DOLUM-840584 format. One record per atom (N, C-alpha, C, O, CB): atom name; residue in three letters; x, y, z; residue number from 1. Coordinates in steps of 0.001 Angstrom, whole numbers, plus 500000, padded with zeros to 6 digits. Glycine has a CB too. Example, Ala and Ser with C-alpha at 12.3 -4.5 7.8 and 13.67 -1.06 7.14 Angstrom:
% DOLUM-840584
PT/at/aa/X/Y/Z/i
PT/N/ALA/513190/494310/507800/1
PT/CA/ALA/512300/495500/507800/1
PT/C/ALA/513200/496700/507800/1
PT/O/ALA/514236/496681/508465/1
PT/CB/ALA/511308/495527/509046/1
PT/N/SER/512850/497750/507080/2
PT/CA/SER/513670/498940/507140/2
PT/C/SER/512900/500030/507870/2
PT/O/SER/513409/501138/508039/2
PT/CB/SER/514084/499402/505725/2
This chain:
% DOLUM-840584
PT/at/aa/X/Y/Z/i
PT/N/MET/683068/321234/939655/1
PT/CA/MET/681956/320317/939823/1
PT/C/MET/681527/319788/938457/1
PT/O/MET/681542/320505/937456/1
PT/CB/MET/680775/321009/940543/1
PT/N/SER/681155/318546/938448/2
PT/CA/SER/680659/317904/937237/2
PT/C/SER/679255/317411/937497/2
PT/O/SER/678811/317314/938641/2
PT/CB/SER/681581/316740/936790/2
PT/N/SER/678564/317102/936412/3
PT/CA/SER/677226/316548/936581/3
PT/C/SER/677104/315288/935739/3
PT/O/SER/677687/315188/934660/3
PT/CB/SER/676137/317584/936190/3
PT/N/GLY/676343/314336/936244/4
PT/CA/GLY/676110/313101/935505/4
PT/C/GLY/675128/313341/934382/4
PT/O/GLY/674137/314046/934568/4
PT/CB/GLY/675595/311999/936433/4
PT/N/ALA/675383/312769/933221/5
PT/CA/ALA/674514/312976/932063/5
PT/C/ALA/673148/312324/932254/5
PT/O/ALA/672157/312768/931675/5
PT/CB/ALA/675175/312429/930807/5
PT/N/TYR/673097/311272/933064/6
PT/CA/TYR/671860/310529/933204/6
PT/C/TYR/671110/310845/934496/6
PT/O/TYR/669894/310665/934564/6
PT/CB/TYR/672149/309066/933137/6
PT/N/THR/671814/311306/935505/7
PT/CA/THR/671188/311481/936813/7
PT/C/THR/671004/312928/937227/7
PT/O/THR/670260/313200/938170/7
PT/CB/THR/671991/310787/937841/7
PT/N/ASN/671657/313867/936555/8
PT/CA/ASN/671620/315289/936906/8
PT/C/ASN/672133/315549/938315/8
PT/O/ASN/671679/316487/938970/8
PT/CB/ASN/670208/315821/936775/8
PT/N/LEU/673077/314730/938796/9
PT/CA/LEU/673686/314934/940100/9
PT/C/LEU/674954/315760/939936/9
PT/O/LEU/675708/315560/938983/9
PT/CB/LEU/673993/313581/940787/9
PT/N/LYS/675190/316669/940842/10
PT/CA/LYS/676420/317452/940854/10
PT/C/LYS/677423/316748/941754/10
PT/O/LYS/677092/316369/942877/10
PT/CB/LYS/676161/318916/941336/10
PT/N/TYR/678656/316570/941263/11
PT/CA/TYR/679678/315911/942065/11
PT/C/TYR/681053/316419/941656/11
PT/O/TYR/681229/316964/940566/11
PT/CB/TYR/679594/314376/941912/11
PT/N/ASN/682016/316235/942538/12
PT/CA/ASN/683389/316668/942328/12
PT/C/ASN/684207/315456/941891/12
PT/O/ASN/684521/314594/942712/12
PT/CB/ASN/683985/317321/943621/12
PT/N/LYS/684556/315383/940603/13
PT/CA/LYS/685252/314209/940059/13
PT/C/LYS/686597/313974/940728/13
PT/O/LYS/686938/312832/941033/13
PT/CB/LYS/685452/314367/938563/13
PT/N/THR/687370/315033/940962/14
PT/CA/THR/688700/314834/941540/14
PT/C/THR/688607/314299/942962/14
PT/O/THR/689418/313467/943368/14
PT/CB/THR/689491/316144/941524/14
PT/N/HIS/687637/314764/943709/15
PT/CA/HIS/687464/314275/945078/15
PT/C/HIS/687063/312798/945082/15
PT/O/HIS/687612/312008/945850/15
PT/CB/HIS/686407/315116/945818/15
PT/N/ILE/686124/312432/944242/16
PT/CA/ILE/685680/311034/944170/16
PT/C/ILE/686818/310136/943696/16
PT/O/ILE/687010/309039/944220/16
PT/CB/ILE/684465/310896/943225/16
PT/N/HIS/687575/310609/942700/17
PT/CA/HIS/688706/309816/942209/17
PT/C/HIS/689730/309610/943320/17
PT/O/HIS/690257/308508/943471/17
PT/CB/HIS/689366/310502/940991/17
PT/N/SER/690017/310635/944086/18
PT/CA/SER/691010/310496/945153/18
PT/C/SER/690529/309523/946230/18
PT/O/SER/691331/308771/946783/18
PT/CB/SER/691315/311866/945779/18
PT/N/ILE/689240/309530/946531/19
PT/CA/ILE/688702/308595/947525/19
PT/C/ILE/688859/307150/947051/19
PT/O/ILE/689346/306299/947795/19
PT/CB/ILE/687216/308903/947807/19
PT/N/PHE/688444/306873/945805/20
PT/CA/PHE/688539/305506/945297/20
PT/C/PHE/689991/305075/945131/20
PT/O/PHE/690322/303914/945367/20
PT/CB/PHE/687804/305384/943966/20
PT/N/ASP/690852/305993/944729/21
PT/CA/ASP/692262/305679/944581/21
PT/C/ASP/692863/305303/945932/21
PT/O/ASP/693624/304340/946031/21
PT/CB/ASP/693018/306865/943966/21
PT/N/LYS/692526/306055/946961/22
PT/CA/LYS/693027/305776/948309/22
PT/C/LYS/692513/304420/948799/22
PT/O/LYS/693267/303647/949390/22
PT/CB/LYS/692604/306897/949289/22
PT/N/ARG/691241/304136/948555/23
PT/CA/ARG/690672/302856/949003/23
PT/C/ARG/691305/301677/948275/23
PT/O/ARG/691586/300646/948885/23
PT/CB/ARG/689156/302842/948787/23
PT/N/LEU/691533/301828/946962/24
PT/CA/LEU/692174/300750/946213/24
PT/C/LEU/693581/300495/946717/24
PT/O/LEU/694014/299346/946810/24
PT/CB/LEU/692205/301078/944727/24
PT/N/LYS/694296/301567/947042/25
PT/CA/LYS/695653/301402/947566/25
PT/C/LYS/695641/300697/948911/25
PT/O/LYS/696545/299916/949209/25
PT/CB/LYS/696345/302757/947694/25
PT/N/GLU/694639/300962/949720/26
PT/CA/GLU/694534/300294/951016/26
PT/C/GLU/694185/298821/950844/26
PT/O/GLU/694698/297974/951575/26
PT/CB/GLU/693483/300985/951890/26
PT/N/ILE/693323/298511/949893/27
PT/CA/ILE/692840/297146/949711/27
PT/C/ILE/693856/296280/948988/27
PT/O/ILE/694125/295153/949403/27
PT/CB/ILE/691532/297149/948945/27
PT/N/ASP/694419/296799/947915/28
PT/CA/ASP/695226/295984/947020/28
PT/C/ASP/696618/296568/946870/28
PT/O/ASP/696799/297588/946206/28
PT/CB/ASP/694555/295861/945656/28
PT/N/ASN/697590/295934/947478/29
PT/CA/ASN/698967/296407/947387/29
PT/C/ASN/699487/296294/945953/29
PT/O/ASN/700324/297094/945535/29
PT/CB/ASN/699868/295613/948344/29
PT/N/GLU/698998/295308/945201/30
PT/CA/GLU/699424/295139/943817/30
PT/C/GLU/698995/296336/942963/30
PT/O/GLU/699733/296752/942071/30
PT/CB/GLU/698848/293837/943237/30
PT/N/TYR/697803/296894/943230/31
PT/CA/TYR/697343/298090/942525/31
PT/C/TYR/698312/299241/942747/31
PT/O/TYR/698576/300024/941835/31
PT/CB/TYR/695931/298486/942987/31
PT/N/LEU/698839/299340/943962/32
PT/CA/LEU/699740/300422/944311/32
PT/C/LEU/701083/300291/943612/32
PT/O/LEU/701671/301295/943211/32
PT/CB/LEU/699939/300467/945803/32
PT/N/THR/701578/299061/943460/33
PT/CA/THR/702952/298861/943009/33
PT/C/THR/703091/298339/941587/33
PT/O/THR/704209/298286/941074/33
PT/CB/THR/703630/297927/943925/33
PT/N/SER/702017/297956/940936/34
PT/CA/SER/702163/297285/939639/34
PT/C/SER/702093/298252/938470/34
PT/O/SER/701466/299309/938537/34
PT/CB/SER/701096/296230/939480/34
PT/N/TYR/702748/297857/937416/35
PT/CA/TYR/702681/298551/936140/35
PT/C/TYR/702557/297472/935076/35
PT/O/TYR/703404/296583/934996/35
PT/CB/TYR/703942/299477/935897/35
PT/N/VAL/701518/297538/934263/36
PT/CA/VAL/701295/296526/933242/36
PT/C/VAL/701775/297084/931910/36
PT/O/VAL/701323/298140/931469/36
PT/CB/VAL/699791/296109/933172/36
PT/N/ASN/702684/296375/931281/37
PT/CA/ASN/703166/296769/929965/37
PT/C/ASN/702191/296204/928932/37
PT/O/ASN/702240/295017/928608/37
PT/CB/ASN/704637/296262/929711/37
PT/N/MET/701309/297058/928421/38
PT/CA/MET/700268/296604/927499/38
PT/C/MET/700830/296182/926144/38
PT/O/MET/700126/295546/925360/38
PT/CB/MET/699241/297697/927302/38
PT/N/MET/702068/296519/925859/39
PT/CA/MET/702664/296087/924594/39
PT/C/MET/702858/294572/924566/39
PT/O/MET/703078/293995/923501/39
PT/CB/MET/704009/296793/924368/39
PT/N/LYS/702779/293931/925716/40
PT/CA/LYS/702862/292465/925762/40
PT/C/LYS/701555/291820/925314/40
PT/O/LYS/701518/290619/925047/40
PT/CB/LYS/703215/291994/927178/40
PT/N/TYR/700482/292608/925229/41
PT/CA/TYR/699157/292078/924930/41
PT/C/TYR/698555/292757/923693/41
PT/O/TYR/697606/293531/923818/41
PT/CB/TYR/698229/292261/926139/41
PT/N/PRO/699096/292477/922499/42
PT/CA/PRO/698604/293163/921294/42
PT/C/PRO/697156/292825/920949/42
PT/O/PRO/696462/293644/920346/42
PT/CB/PRO/699482/292817/920121/42
PT/N/THR/696690/291634/921320/43
PT/CA/THR/695298/291261/921029/43
PT/C/THR/694336/292139/921813/43
PT/O/THR/693309/292565/921285/43
PT/CB/THR/695049/289774/921361/43
PT/N/ILE/694662/292412/923064/44
PT/CA/ILE/693801/293268/923883/44
PT/C/ILE/693789/294683/923333/44
PT/O/ILE/692736/295318/923278/44
PT/CB/ILE/694269/293271/925349/44
PT/N/ILE/694951/295184/922925/45
PT/CA/ILE/695029/296534/922350/45
PT/C/ILE/694188/296613/921090/45
PT/O/ILE/693467/297590/920887/45
PT/CB/ILE/696492/296918/922040/45
PT/N/PHE/694272/295598/920239/46
PT/CA/PHE/693494/295582/919001/46
PT/C/PHE/692000/295565/919298/46
PT/O/PHE/691234/296319/918697/46
PT/CB/PHE/693874/294370/918142/46
PT/N/ALA/691586/294701/920227/47
PT/CA/ALA/690159/294608/920567/47
PT/C/ALA/689652/295925/921160/47
PT/O/ALA/688553/296370/920828/47
PT/CB/ALA/689915/293450/921562/47
PT/N/MET/690437/296543/922025/48
PT/CA/MET/690023/297822/922610/48
PT/C/MET/689888/298904/921547/48
PT/O/MET/688955/299705/921595/48
PT/CB/MET/691023/298266/923677/48
PT/N/SER/690809/298934/920589/49
PT/CA/SER/690728/299952/919539/49
PT/C/SER/689501/299743/918657/49
PT/O/SER/688863/300711/918242/49
PT/CB/SER/691996/299935/918682/49
PT/N/LYS/689168/298488/918370/50
PT/CA/LYS/687977/298207/917570/50
PT/C/LYS/686700/298580/918319/50
PT/O/LYS/685768/299123/917727/50
PT/CB/LYS/687939/296730/917178/50
PT/N/ILE/686655/298290/919618/51
PT/CA/ILE/685479/298640/920419/51
PT/C/ILE/685314/300151/920484/51
PT/O/ILE/684187/300646/920457/51
PT/CB/ILE/685592/298054/921840/51
PT/N/MET/686415/300897/920570/52
PT/CA/MET/686330/302361/920619/52
PT/C/MET/685822/302955/919310/52
PT/O/MET/685240/304039/919304/52
PT/CB/MET/687690/302951/920950/52
PT/N/GLU/686039/302249/918203/53
PT/CA/GLU/685560/302727/916908/53
PT/C/GLU/684060/302509/916724/53
PT/O/GLU/683445/303143/915866/53
PT/CB/GLU/686315/302036/915792/53
PT/N/MET/683472/301630/917509/54
PT/CA/MET/682051/301294/917362/54
PT/C/MET/681163/302396/917926/54
PT/O/MET/681594/303205/918748/54
PT/CB/MET/681739/299964/918060/54
PT/N/ASN/679916/302409/917466/55
PT/CA/ASN/678958/303338/918069/55
PT/C/ASN/678444/302740/919376/55
PT/O/ASN/678758/301594/919696/55
PT/CB/ASN/677772/303640/917092/55
PT/N/LYS/677667/303497/920127/56
PT/CA/LYS/677225/303076/921458/56
PT/C/LYS/676408/301782/921431/56
PT/O/LYS/676557/300944/922320/56
PT/CB/LYS/676405/304177/922095/56
PT/N/THR/675558/301613/920434/57
PT/CA/THR/674736/300407/920356/57
PT/C/THR/675605/299177/920180/57
PT/O/THR/675399/298167/920853/57
PT/CB/THR/673731/300512/919206/57
PT/N/GLU/676578/299252/919278/58
PT/CA/GLU/677477/298123/919066/58
PT/C/GLU/678318/297847/920304/58
PT/O/GLU/678554/296687/920644/58
PT/CB/GLU/678383/298383/917867/58
PT/N/GLN/678776/298908/920987/59
PT/CA/GLN/679543/298727/922219/59
PT/C/GLN/678714/298014/923285/59
PT/O/GLN/679215/297145/923998/59
PT/CB/GLN/680028/300082/922748/59
PT/N/ASN/677443/298392/923383/60
PT/CA/ASN/676568/297745/924360/60
PT/C/ASN/676369/296274/924039/60
PT/O/ASN/676334/295443/924946/60
PT/CB/ASN/675220/298451/924414/60
PT/N/LEU/676237/295940/922756/61
PT/CA/LEU/676085/294534/922363/61
PT/C/LEU/677333/293730/922714/61
PT/O/LEU/677234/292601/923196/61
PT/CB/LEU/675795/294424/920856/61
PT/N/VAL/678498/294307/922476/62
PT/CA/VAL/679752/293625/922815/62
PT/C/VAL/679837/293423/924327/62
PT/O/VAL/680254/292365/924797/62
PT/CB/VAL/680978/294435/922304/62
PT/N/THR/679441/294439/925077/63
PT/CA/THR/679480/294337/926537/63
PT/C/THR/678567/293217/927025/63
PT/O/THR/678951/292435/927895/63
PT/CB/THR/679073/295673/927182/63
PT/N/ILE/677370/293139/926471/64
PT/CA/ILE/676435/292076/926855/64
PT/C/ILE/677013/290705/926515/64
PT/O/ILE/676938/289782/927327/64
PT/CB/ILE/675075/292268/926152/64
PT/N/ASP/677588/290567/925323/65
PT/CA/ASP/678181/289285/924925/65
PT/C/ASP/679339/288894/925847/65
PT/O/ASP/679453/287732/926238/65
PT/CB/ASP/678671/289355/923472/65
PT/N/LEU/680201/289861/926198/66
PT/CA/LEU/681321/289573/927100/66
PT/C/LEU/680812/289203/928487/66
PT/O/LEU/681355/288302/929126/66
PT/CB/LEU/682271/290781/927190/66
PT/N/PHE/679793/289878/928947/67
PT/CA/PHE/679230/289573/930252/67
PT/C/PHE/678642/288169/930281/67
PT/O/PHE/678839/287425/931242/67
PT/CB/PHE/678166/290596/930621/67
PT/N/LYS/677918/287813/929222/68
PT/CA/LYS/677340/286463/929145/68
PT/C/LYS/678433/285394/929073/68
PT/O/LYS/678298/284321/929661/68
PT/CB/LYS/676411/286348/927921/68
PT/N/ALA/679506/285692/928355/69
PT/CA/ALA/680579/284719/928201/69
PT/C/ALA/681333/284476/929499/69
PT/O/ALA/681848/283382/929728/69
PT/CB/ALA/681538/285177/927136/69
PT/N/THR/681398/285502/930352/70
PT/CA/THR/682137/285343/931611/70
PT/C/THR/681266/284867/932758/70
PT/O/THR/681786/284477/933803/70
PT/CB/THR/682785/286643/931991/70
PT/N/SER/679943/284892/932585/71
PT/CA/SER/679055/284472/933668/71
PT/C/SER/678835/282987/933694/71
PT/O/SER/678109/282485/934552/71
PT/CB/SER/677738/285162/933555/71
């Protein structure tokens, strides 16, 4: 059992993961059969590595900016 850091709820991560995995497979056949070779996308890999190096405040700012840009 795991607990959420913000909600103090007890939950079973493996059970929840299996439920969502099963639902995604039912909904999206591409999710079930696809494999994305991330080496084709070096810009995305670079951006992800830079975001992982940031602290939480900077990550939140990037998330807000990306959300605004896509809305």
